[in-house]
C-alpha positions in Angstrom: 3.2 -13.2 -30.0 3.1 -11.3 -26.7 4.7 -8.0 -26.1 7.6 -8.0 -23.6 7.7 -6.0 -20.4 8.4 -2.3 -20.5 11.5 -1.0 -18.8 11.8 2.7 -17.8 14.8 4.5 -16.5 14.7 7.9 -14.8 17.5 10.4 -14.1 16.5 10.7 -10.4 13.7 9.9 -7.9 12.0 13.3 -8.6 11.6 12.3 -12.3 10.4 8.9 -11.2 7.9 10.3 -8.8 6.4 12.6 -11.4 6.0 9.7 -13.9 4.6 7.5 -11.1 1.9 10.0 -10.2 0.9 10.2 -13.9 0.8 6.4 -14.1 -1.2 5.9 -10.9 -3.7 8.6 -11.9 -4.2 6.8 -15.2 -4.7 3.4 -13.4 -6.9 5.0 -10.8 -9.2 6.4 -13.6 -9.3 3.0 -15.3 -10.2 1.2 -12.0 -12.8 3.8 -11.1 -14.4 3.7 -14.6 -14.6 -0.1 -14.6 -15.2 -1.0 -11.0 -15.9 2.1 -8.9 -12.7 1.4 -6.9 -9.0 1.5 -7.3 -6.9 -1.4 -6.0 -3.1 -1.1 -5.6 -0.5 -3.4 -4.3 2.4 -1.9 -2.3 5.7 -3.3 -1.3 8.4 -2.0 1.0 11.9 -0.8 0.3 12.1 2.7 -1.3 8.6 2.5 -2.8 6.7 4.0 0.2 9.0 7.1 0.1 8.7 7.4 -3.7 4.9 7.0 -3.5 4.7 9.7 -0.9 6.8 12.0 -3.0 4.5 11.3 -6.0 1.1 11.3 -4.3 1.6 14.0 -1.8 2.9 16.5 -4.3 0.6 19.4 -5.1 -1.9 18.6 -7.8 -1.6 20.4 -11.1 -4.5 22.5 -12.7 -5.5 19.5 -14.8 -8.9 18.2 -13.7 -7.7 14.6 -14.1 -4.9 15.2 -11.5 -7.2 14.3 -8.5 -6.4 11.5 -6.2 -9.5 9.8 -4.8 -8.0 8.0 -1.8 -11.4 7.2 -0.4 -11.9 4.8 -3.3 -8.5 3.1 -2.9 -8.0 -0.4 -1.6 -4.4 -1.0 -0.6 -2.9 -4.5 -0.6 0.6 -5.4 0.6 2.7 -7.4 -1.9 5.3 -8.6 0.6 4.5 -7.7 4.2 7.0 -9.2 6.6 6.0 -11.4 9.5 6.7 -8.8 12.2 4.3 -6.7 14.3 2.7 -3.8 12.4 4.7 -1.2 14.3 8.1 -3.1 14.0 11.0 -1.2 12.3 11.0 -3.9 9.5 7.2 -3.7 8.8 6.3 -2.5 5.3 2.9 -1.5 6.7 4.6 0.8 9.2 6.7 2.3 6.5 3.7 3.0 4.2 1.8 4.3 7.2 4.5 6.7 8.3 5.7 7.8 4.8 2.3 8.1 3.1 -0.9 7.3 4.9 -0.3 9.5 8.0 0.5 12.5 5.7 -2.5 12.3 3.3 -4.4 15.7 3.8 -7.9 15.3 5.2 -9.5 16.9 2.1 -8.2 14.0 0.0 -9.8 11.4 2.2 -8.4 8.2 3.6 -8.1 4.8 1.7 -11.3 2.7 1.8 -9.3 -0.3 3.0 -5.9 -1.6 3.8 -5.6 -5.4 3.5 -3.0 -7.7 5.0 -2.9 -11.5 4.5 -5.0 -13.3 7.1 -2.2 -15.6 8.1 0.0 -12.7 9.0 -2.8 -11.0 10.9 -3.5 -14.2 12.9 0.1 -14.6 13.7 0.3 -11.0 15.0 -2.8 -11.4 17.1 -2.3 -14.9 18.5 1.4 -15.4 18.9 2.4 -15.4 22.6 3.9 -12.0 23.5 6.6 -13.6 25.7 8.1 -15.6 22.8 10.1 -13.9 20.1 8.4 -14.3 16.8 10.6 -15.9 14.2 10.7 -13.7 11.1 10.2 -16.8 8.8 7.1 -18.1 10.5 3.7 -17.8 8.7 0.8 -19.6 10.3 -2.3 -20.5 8.3 -5.5 -19.4 10.0 -7.3 -22.2 12.0 -10.6 -21.1 10.6 -11.7 -18.2 8.5 -13.2 -16.6 11.6 -9.9 -16.7 13.5 -8.6 -13.6 11.8 -9.7 -10.5 10.0 -8.8 -9.9 6.3 -8.3 -6.2 6.7 -7.1 -3.6 9.2 -7.3 0.1 9.6 -4.1 2.1 10.0 -5.2 4.4 12.8 
């Protein structure tokens, strides 16, 4: 018999952010211990703001409370088919809320990955035609697009 999912409730976003930091630090340690990297999937909505609140908070005196962003690989769980700097882009939201605010001494994520079909669409779609938000084009060949991008 498998165990059902866990459901947590928090009194407010500050309590959620504190618990989220603890959880992410635990997962970061497990990833680093097993693979030397930490991979995390990020979505949009209110998550980027809550992540920023959790991860940009001052570290405690606990030696385990150290974020190692330079070993992080960030993936997007539900990026929208809009340009990276568009108001509806989850990438833009994560960049503005979290990535741009990470202090230099904590390092920058090792990689930020977007799906290749979305990257190809952003780079190859004619600029004089409005991009439909529902359109996802598969890459013509693997070399037609890149599988990662930097956020600078």
